[in-house]
C-alpha positions in Angstrom: 72.6 122.3 90.6 72.6 120.9 87.1 69.5 119.2 85.8 69.6 116.3 83.4 68.1 118.5 80.7 70.8 121.2 81.3 73.4 118.5 81.1 72.1 117.1 77.8 72.4 120.7 76.5 75.9 121.1 77.7 76.8 117.6 76.1 75.2 118.5 72.8 77.3 121.7 72.7 80.5 119.7 73.6 79.7 117.2 70.8 79.0 120.2 68.3 82.5 121.8 69.3 84.6 118.7 69.8 83.0 116.0 67.6 81.1 112.8 68.6 84.2 110.7 68.9 86.0 113.1 71.2 87.1 111.2 74.5 85.8 112.1 77.8 85.9 111.2 81.5 82.6 111.6 83.1 81.2 111.1 86.6 77.3 111.5 86.9 75.5 111.3 90.2 71.7 111.3 90.1 69.1 111.1 92.9 69.5 107.3 92.6 73.0 107.6 93.9 71.9 109.5 97.1 71.0 106.7 99.5 71.1 105.9 103.1 71.5 102.7 104.8 69.9 101.4 108.1 71.9 99.5 110.8 71.6 96.2 108.9 73.0 97.9 105.7 69.6 97.7 104.0 69.1 100.7 101.6 66.6 103.3 102.9 64.9 105.4 100.3 65.1 109.2 100.9 61.8 110.7 100.0 62.5 114.4 100.6 63.6 115.7 97.2 65.0 118.9 98.9 67.5 116.7 100.8 68.5 115.1 97.6 69.0 118.3 95.7 71.0 119.7 98.6 73.3 116.9 98.7 73.9 116.8 95.0 74.4 120.5 95.0 77.0 120.2 97.7 78.7 117.5 95.7 78.8 119.5 92.6 80.1 122.5 94.4 83.0 120.8 96.1 86.4 122.1 95.1 88.1 119.0 96.5 86.6 116.9 93.6 87.8 119.3 90.9 91.4 119.7 92.5 91.7 115.9 92.8 90.8 115.5 89.2 93.2 118.2 87.9 96.0 116.7 90.2 95.5 113.3 88.5 95.5 114.9 85.0 98.7 116.7 86.0 100.2 113.4 87.3 99.3 111.5 84.2 100.8 114.3 81.9 104.0 114.6 83.9 104.6 110.9 83.6 104.3 111.2 79.7 106.7 114.1 79.2 
């Protein structure tokens, strides 16, 4: 799992290599995005940080997300050639 501090380091390196005005598509999920809802659709806070870490790790490690993004990039590029 990546921490916000590690993400900051990666972003700073990208800025150094590609420049501050380089375009980017970003999707960031944090512990605030890991929520549950009760039967009345009210948000229920998850207090166990281990559960939150596990959920975010599994999201980050899901190949489906990367495959879908790459498919979208390929589709866009094929329409432009």
